[in-house]
N, C-alpha and C positions, 0 to 999 in steps of 0.2 A: 505493499499501501504506501502508496509517493507523498511523501508531505513536505509540503512549502510554506515557504512566508516571504509575505508579502509586504513593502515598507514604499512611503511615502518619502521619495526622499528631496525634495520640493518644498517640503510641510512650511507653511506659514509660523512663525514663531505665536500668533496670537491662536492658534488650532488650541482645542480641547482635545484632550484622550478622548477618538471613540473607540465602541469593543465589537464584538461583532455578538450577534447574538449566538447561544450553542444553538448544533442541531438545523439550523438553515441552510434551505437546497439550494444551492445558487441555480439564477435562472438558464437560458443558451446562451452558452460561450461569447462572450463578446470583447473584444480589442479595443481597449481608449488608448487610441497612439499619441495621439492629443495633447489631453488637457494632464494627464498622468503616463504620460509618454517617460518618465525617469522615473516609476517604478519598477524595484529588483526582487526576486525571489531568491530565497536561502534554504538550503535543507534546514530543519529543528530536529535536534536531538534529543529531546528530552518533554516529557508531558509538561505541558503552560499551565499556571496554575486554572483555577475552577475562577470562572468568574463570575459577576452579579446577573440575574437574570431581565434586569431591565435594561441591561447593555443591549443595544440592536443597533443592525446596519441595511443595510440594503445590499446586496452586493452581487456579481459576477463576477465571475475566471474563466480566463481562458487559456490554455498552454499555446505558446507562441516560437516554438522552439525552446529556447529556457528558461526562458521567462513567463510569469503569470500578470496579469494584468484585474484591476479593481475599479469597480464602477460607486461611485456613494453619493449621498448629497450634498456633501462636501467636501471639500480637504479634510487630510487628517495628518495628525502627527504621526510620524512612523510606529507602523502594527507590526507585527508579526500573528499571520493567521495560518493556522491549520486547516490543510484543503486535505480530503481523500476523495481520490477519482474516483465516482463508484461507474456500475456496468453498461450504464446509458450514455457516458463520455459528460455526466454531469458534475459538477464539486459540491461535496457536505463540507461546511462547513464548522469545523468540531471545536475548535476554543479559538481565544486571541488573547496575546499578550502585548502590552503597549512600554514605550520607554520613551517618557515626556524628554522634551526639544529642552526644557527649560533647568534642566540639572545643569548644577556646576560643572558639565563636563560635555564631549565631544557629543552630539545625537547617536546610539548605539542600535543597529537595528537584526531583529531576528535570534534565532538562538533563544537559550531553556532560560537564563539568567545574565541578563545586561552584567558585561562587566563596567564595573565603576573607573572613570579615565578623567587625567588632571593634564595641564596643558602639554608638559613635559618639557625638554628642552628643545634644542639645539642641536646641541654637541653632546657626545660625538654624533657623526649621520650612516643611519645603521640602525641592525636592531642592537640594547645596549640591556645592561641587567643595571637596573636602583634597586636601591633602598629599599623601596615598596612596588613595585615593577617591573614590566619591562619597559623601555623609551624606545618608541620609531621617532627618526628621522629623516627626511627626505629633501631633498634641493629640487625646488622649480623656479625659476623666474617667471614662466608666462602663465602658469597654471592659474586660472582663476578656482578651481575647486579641486580637492584632495578627499578620497575614503579607502582608509586602510578594512581594507581585505583579510582578515584571519579566519583560519581552516583547522580547528581542532582534531579534525579526525584526517589526519592525510591520504587514508583511502576514499574518503568521496570528497573530491574539489572540481565537480562542477560547476557550486552556487559554494560561497563563504560561511561558514558559521555565523562567524558577527560583522556586519559591517559599520564598520567607527566613519564615521562623518567629518572632517576635519571646520572648524569655524574661524575664518580667519582673523577673526577678532581675538582668539585667544589662542589658536594655536598653529600660526604662524611671524616667527618672527625672520623679518627681512624677507630672506626667499626662500627660506626654509620651511617648511613645513613639520611639524610634531603632537606627537601625543605621547604621553604617558598611561600605559592601562596596568590596572591592580591588578590579580589573584589569576592573569595568565600563566600555564602549565611553565616550568624552567625548562623544556623541550619538548620534540613530538610538537609541533606546532607552526601551519606552514602562513605566509604572509604574502601581498600582496598590495598593488597599490589600484587604484581606480586613479586615472588623470586627467581634469576637462580643460581648456581654452580654448581662446579663441577659433574659429577655423576657418581662419584663411588660408587656402592653400599659398595661398600670393603673398601672404607676407612670412614663409617659411614652414606653419606652425601642423604639427601631424600631429593633434592630442585627437583623440577618440576615448570617453568617456567610458564606453562600455568593457574596455580589452582592463582584464588585472595584470600588472605591470613587475617586470620582476627591478626590486630593490638593487641600483647598482653599487649599493655599501653590503649587502649578503651577503655571511661570512660561508655561510653557505645553501648548497642549490643542489633543491630538493625535484624531483623528472622522472623519465626514466632510470630507471636503477642499472637494466642490463643491456650492456654496449652492441646495438644494431639489434634489437628486439622489436623486429615488423609491428609487433601484436600492441606496442605504445608508438608508432612512431609517428603520429598528433601530441604525444605530450604537452601539457604547458609548464614553465617553469615558475618555482615560487622559491622565494627567501625561507629558509629554518635558521633556528640555533641550537646550541643546547650549554645552557651555563649550568645543567645539573654535575659536570663531569669534573674530575680533580684535573690539576695543572698536570700538560704530560709527565712520561717518568723518563728525563734520557740518560739516563743509565749513572751510577759514579764512575765519577774520572771521565766522565763525557767529556769531550773538548772535540770544533771541527777542525782540520787538518791545516786550515790557516796558510796556503800555499803561496814562496813567493812566485809571482807572476810571468817570472823571467825560467822557472823550474816545469810550468803546466804540459800537457797530455792531453787535448782535448779528445775526447768520444761523443759526437753526434750521432744521438740516439733516435726513435721514436719508442718511448716505454712497452706501449701496446703491443707492436710490429716486435720486441727481442722475442718475448716468452709467449702468443698468442697460436702459433705454427703447436702442432702434438708432438712434432723430432727436439723439441725442449725437454721433453719429458716432465714438464710441470703439472701439474693437475687441474683437469679441468677446469674449477672452478677461480682458480690462479692466475691462469693462462692472461697474459694481457695486463694485467694487473700492475702496484705498487711491490703486492710482497711477491710476486713472479718476479719481479726483479732482484729482488733479493735473493734470492736462489741462486742467479747466476754472476751474483758479484764474484766468485771465484774466479768463472772466466775474464771477466777484467781487468784483476789481477795478475792474470797469466800471461794475458795480452802486456800489461805494463802503462797503460793508461790511467790517470790518477784526477782527472775534471770526467763530468759525462753533461753535453749539453743536452737536454731533454727537448725534445719539439716538446707544442703547447700542450701543459696540462693545466691550466686554465678552463672552466664548466664552457664547450664547447656543444652542441647540436648536430651530430655524425650524418643526422638525419636531412640535412636543411638542403639540398641538391634533391628532397622526393616529394619535398611537399607542394610539388606542381609539375603538371605535365615538361619535359624540355629536355635537352640531347642527353645532358646529366642523370636523367632520372632513374638511372639501373647504378650510381656511383651513393659510396658509405664514405663521407671525409673519414680519414681515419692520418692525418695528420696536424687536425687541429687548427688549424690558421683561420680561427672565424668566431671568436670569443662572446659570450654569452652574459660572464660577469670575470672582475679582474680579482677577486676576491678568493673564489673557491675550487676548490681543486677539484678535477673533472671527477664527478661520483662513480661514472661510471666505469671506475679505472682501482675503484675498490673492488674485492677479491667478495666471489658470493653472491651478486647483488647486494652490497653489504649498504648503499643507501650513503649520505651526504656524513654523514658524525663519523662513519665507516671509514671510509673515501679519509676526512681531516687525519684522523688515529692511524692509519697505514703510509699514511702521506711520510709521517712523521717515523714512520718505524721503517722507512726504506732510506731518508736520510741521514738516520742514525746507522743503521746497519752501512750506510756506504760511506762516513765521514770515520764509522770504526775501521775501514779497511781502509783507511788513506784516501777516500777518492770524493773529491768538490763536488757540489751540485750548484750548475749553470742552468736555468729558465730559460727556454727559448718561448717570449714574453709580445704581445702581436698588440699596442696600444694604437695603433695607425687608423684602423678601422673596425667594426661588429659584423655581428653574425646581419644584421639591421636588413641588407642588401640597397637596394637604390629606391627611387618612387616608381620605378614599374612595377617593381617582384617587390614589396616591403614585404620583409621577415620583423614585426613587434614585434618584440622583447623586454623591450626595457628603454636604453634611454632617448628613442624616435621618438617617446610618446607620452614620457616625462617632461621632453625640453629639446629640439629639435636641433632650437638654434644656436642652442648653450652646447651642446655636447657632440657637432659635426659643421662644418663649413661649408658653410650655406652662399650661394649669392643670385642673391633676388632677382638680380638681369638678370642671368640667364634662366631660358625657357629649362634646361638641365640643373635644377639648382642644389643639388646635393655635389660637391666636390669629388671628386675619386680619383684621388694621388695612388692611392694603393690597389687601384686596377680588383677592386672588389664591392664597386655600387657606391661605397659610403668614403668620407676619408673626417676621422674625430680630429675634435675638433682641442688638441696637448698644448698649445696655448694658451685658449682661454685660462684664465686664474681659476675660476671653480674645475676643470677638466685636470688643468695640472696639477690641482691639489690631491682628483681624485686618485688621479695616476701616480703620486709621489706615496697617499696612504696604502697602496695599492704596494707599493715593494715594499715599505714600512712593517707590513702584514706579514710579507714573505719571508724577510729574513727572522720578524722578532717569534713569530706563532712557528715558523713551520724551519728554520732557520738554515735558507738555500743563502751560497754564499756566492751566485751573481746573478747577472743575468744577460742574454743575446738579445737586443732590439730590433724585430723583422722591422724591415724596409724603415729605418731612424731617419733615414730623411727629411718623414714627413714627420718627426719630431721634430725641424729647424721652419717648419713654417710658421708663421704665423696664421691669428685667425681669418684674413683673408686668402690664405694660401700662399702668400709671397715669400721667398725665403729671408731667414733670417741671420741674420753675421753674429748676434748671441739670442740666440734660444732662451727664454729663460727657464722652463723648462729642463732643456740637458743641463742648462749651470745648474740649477733648482738642486739635479740630482747628485752632480760632480759633488757639490759641497756639503750635504745633505748629514747631517751627523751620526744619525743610524746605519745607511747606506756607502759612510768611507773606508770602511775593509772588502766590500762588495768588489768583485769583477765587472766591468762593466763595457761589453761590449757593443756597437752598432754594426749593422748593415749599413753599410752608408750611401742608400738610392734609395727610388721609390721609383714607383711607375711615374710616375709625374718628370720623369727625365732632370730630374735633382741628383745629378753623382757627385757626391764627396769623398770618394776614396782618399785618403791623404790631406784632406781639407774639413774630415769634421768638427766644427767646435768640441775641446776636449778637456779644457782645462790641466793638460796634464794626464787627466784619470783615464778615460776613454779609452779605452781598444776600437780598432775597428775590423772584418773582413775585409780580409785585402784580395779584392776581385782583382785586379792588375798583377796579381802574382800568382794564380789562377792559371789565368790568361798567357802570361809571359810562359810561365813553363810547360804547360799545354802544348803548346805549339814550338818553344825547343826542344824538345822533348819528343817529340812524334817527325821532328825534322824540318822544320820552320827555316827557312831562310832569312837571315839578318837580321837571329835573336839572340847573340852571344853576347851582348853590352846588356841585354836585358834582365836576361837570365842572369847573368852573374850578379845586378844591380838585389832582384829577387832574393838571390841566395843570401847574401849579404847580408840582409832586414830590411830593403826597401829604402836606403837614408833618403833617399832624391823625393820620400814621401813622407819621413816619420822624424829626420834628424833636423827636429828646430825646437825651439824654448826647453821641454825638459822632459819631450817626451822620447821613450827605449823601443831597442828593437822590439821589445814582448810585446809592443799595443798593435803592431802588425799579425792578428790572424792568418798563419799560411794554411792556403789548406787546397788544395787540386778538384777535391769531390764537395759535396756536399750535398744534405736529402733533394733539393731540388735539382735537376739534372740528369747526368747520366750516373750511373755507381762506374767505380772506376775498371768494371770487368764492361763494362757497357763502351766504356770512353776506348779501349785499346778495341773492341769488338764491333763497332758500330759509325758508321759514316754519318748515317740520315737516322731520327727521331723514328720510333715506331710506336705511334700512340692513336691510334686508331680505335683500342680499348676502353679510350676516353667519351668517345660519342663527340668530338665533337670533329670529324672528319678532318684532323692532323691539324688543323686553325690551329693548336693552346702547343703549350712550349719554344723552347730556343730552337732556332735552326744554326743558329752560331755557337755549336761546341763547343768546335778546336777538335775532335774526337779523328782520331784513325785508322779504322777495322782493322791492319795487318794485310789487306788483300783478298780477303772476304765477308762478307757483310752477315754476320751472324755466328751463328750456332756453325761448327768444324768440323770434321775429323784430318782436316792435313797436318801433320804433328811440324812441319814448318811453320805456320803459321803461327799455332797454337804453344810453340815454341815462342814466336818475337810477344804473342803478347802477354806471358807468361814473365820474359823480360822487363816488356814495355809497365806492367805495374811493381816490378821492384823497380826500376827505375824513378816511377813520380814517387817511391816511400824513399829512395834514399837519399830525392830531393826535398821534401818533407826534413829529413832527419837531421839531414846536413848546413841546412840555412838555417841561418839565423832569426829569432820568431820568434813565435808561440803556433805549434804545429796541431793542427785539426785533422784527421781521421772521421770516416763516416761508417756507423754500424754495418759492419761485413763485409767490407771491401779485406778485412784478415782473412777470409776466405774466397775472396770471386765472387760477392752476390751477383745477380744478373734480372736485369728487372725486361730482360729480353729487347730492349732497346727503347723503351719506353723511358720519355725525360720528364714526365709528368704524372708523378703515378699519386698522385694527394685522395686520390677516390677512390683505392682500391685492399679492399682491409680482404688480402688474398696473398696466397705467396709472395706477388711481386716485393709487398711491403713486410711481411715476416721475417724474419730472420729461420736461415735452415738449419738448423743445430745437425743433421745427419751430412749436408758439403762440411762443412768445417768440420769435421772428424774425418772428412778425406781426405784434408788438405792440412792436418793437425802437423804434419810431422814435412812438409813444405812450407807453403805457402801460409799459411799462422807465425810457421816457426819462425821464417825469415821479419815478417811485422813484427813481431816479439819479442827478436833477438837485436833489431837495430833499434825500436826504443828504448830497449836495456841498454844500448850501448849509448843512447843522446843522453839518459839521464844521468850514465856516471861519468862521461865525459864530459869535464868543466871546460873545454873549449866553443859543444853547442849548448846553447843556450844561453845568451851571456848576456850580463847587466848592460852592459855599454858598448854602442856600434863601433864597429874593427876601424881602427886608424891602421899605420899605414906598414908598422909595425908589428901590426895583426896576419897578414894577410899577404902572399906571393901569388900571382898570379902569370900563371904558365902563360904567356901568350906573348905573341910578336908583332901580331897583324890585329886587333880588334873591325878593324874598320873593314876585313873582309869579309863582304856577306855572305859567300860560300861557305863558309867555315861551320862546320857545324861541332865542332871540338873544343872539350871548357875544362880546365883544370886550373888548380891553385894548392896551395900548403896553407892550410892556418898552424900558426906558432905559438908557442904555451907560454913564453914570455914567463911574466908571475904567478900566471894561471895554476902552470900543473898540465900534467896527464899525459903528456905528449904529442907530439906536431902530428898532423894529420894531413895528409895526403889526399886529395879527390879527382877524381875526374869522369868525366861524360862523353860517351859516345853518338853522336845521334846520327851519325853519317849509317849508310846502308853498307860499310864498307868497314872490314878494319884496320883499325888505326893502330902502328906500334909506336911505342908509345915513350919517349926519354922520359924515365924519374929521375928527379933532381937528388944529389943527396941527401941522405939524413943528417939528421945535426951530431957533431962529436962523439962516438963512443957507440955511438945507437945505430939499428939498422929495421929499415923498412920490414912490417910484416903486412901482410893480408888479412883483413878483415873483410871486406866484400866483392865480390864480382857478379854481378847478377844474372853473366853469362853462362855461370858453373848451376850445375843441381843442387837440392838439396842433397845432404848437410854441406856441398862445398861454398856453396853460394855464402853462408857468414861460417867466421870461423876467427872467434873469441880465443881460440889457447892461445896464437902469436906463433902458431906449428909451422907457417909457411912463409919464410923469409920471401923476399921482393930482390932481386938485382936492380943496376938500372937501366933495364931496355924490361919493356911487357906487353902484350900483347893484347890489343883487348876488343872486343868483337864486334861487329855491326850492336848497333842497339841494345848498348850496355855500359856500366860505370862500377868504380870500382873506386873501395877506400883501404887505404894504406896507413897503417898505423907505426911510430917511430916508437919503438923497445929498445932498452938495453940488452 
């Protein structure tokens, strides 16, 4: 028997409480969409009190979607109406409860016992525990009405248990709406807001007073609990909280690794994809979860990385592509670059569909376990856009309906009002003071609550745009992050470009704090290793730490995040196996993904049984790894490259929750004694040798370039010696041959009293490709194979 509560949200203050006569049977359903169009319905969860028999009102109720309409001889204060739907379609009014708007609080409608409300406080934003209740605070500059919707039964979210309408005279301070609700449970409550305001599309507003919106400051988000659960595809998202739990136990003697930036070796990874495949051996309910990652920490330790850069783990909707028919409606967002909320960990990364509270706890367990293994946690954060898309296909979730003009860059003089510098339909208004403070609060929250060690900012050039989209030389947000006392020990990494053409590699405003993804390193190294001409000088510059980009003010070589491969684009194997992208599975006719991959398939496109081609590919993958390891700066490798993961040529695989993006553990085992061994050995070598990963840029005394003619564009050979000086560790000789023919190398004399010992020759099969015992002595000549690289170590 369905029960509904009906109230008039537009009741006049002079109206007196009016009751429904028990037992009155409604007449034929009539919808009064004019006078009473603002009436809403909510489920009633307990028996209303007995009413005086003299109370009466003449009523007609009808079901219109999720609403009930009521006709009365006069407008009423908010009332609760319990309707019993009869077999003939009429509705019997059983009881009614009123909540007078004249009480010293906001108007509370529906529900068994209206909660007592007080004005509350404007700060902090979000839901917070106060001495005598839960305080809720929401910023909206342009809203004209705000209602807090409370759900006491998380399994019933069709309509709120209670709706608290905020009187702007009592519940608004400046542009913040707030209320303190007494008697609310300390956990298990869902909440959201209905926000209304000007409807002028041409003025940039996108208010919808019917939609319940997610609080931007919600610390936990409830919605779909199991990743990819199609039965919950259209689930809404609500804020929630848990003030009943004690503080997380980080453990006796716990401390974060606090690694120097110069010592980092970063492993970029997709948390879900890391353990989702059955080959991981992780239990079904734990695959693709925070706890699943914990089970595989020994692999990270064996590989030798000491920082993980997690693809987005803020709450996002993996079904966003399936909300309407479109060419991508077969895809599931598995990368997460479409944030719903900036404070909540991804709920569906909890084990066994545990929900938001479990997700929060397990995220902390993951960070603690990684820290205890000496591995730092860097989060890939997306503050440049949200999931709410554009005006053509809006996905109203939160910011858009709360205050579109504040949270997004809007050009009222343009037909397409929403700026799109991120390529996803909207651009977050990062340097608006309110939005800037939200981003800072979010970052602080992840540091203080979850103990993360740093952040990589997706499309960070957007953080350098003003509210009108114009580039800023000294963006307030970037400066504030650099100087924030809570963030002072965090690693800060910018992806220094955006989709609007603001390319800031080497020029990102930094205050000597910010590091950058060095896109020029990627491009120059790819081109030289595959044998392009005229790249020797650029290649040498990248190996030496990109001083042309970063040797200014007090910046260091480690501010260059050196990478050949990242999550978007080809994997390392695909870089040496494909000349062209193969993105048909994405459903966009091959129009998506970069066409300029700077790749070389070594003679055959895709898979082949040609042993000669396979041998070159194996050498090339090792050559790229050697370049990363010997370069000054911070190396970053991509999850799966240590065994040669393939996406079959797809260079834009964000929407595939399949083996394309899932770590293939059985393939790792097949490469454990070859490619994986080489990666682990070279990483260990870098971490142990003081000449690699220097604090400062190379001086003339630190390096000898064995080159007579830098201007020869046809030369694809480069060799140099790093001198130990006061650092110790022994000189290193490094050479790269990217010619398609062998080169007889004249090896320089080693320092007095020492000899050259071969460490690496990528032309040799495992285990001879890496020899760390110093057993192979090198004379003054060495034959280098085509497409190969070597490292010699000076030893006594």
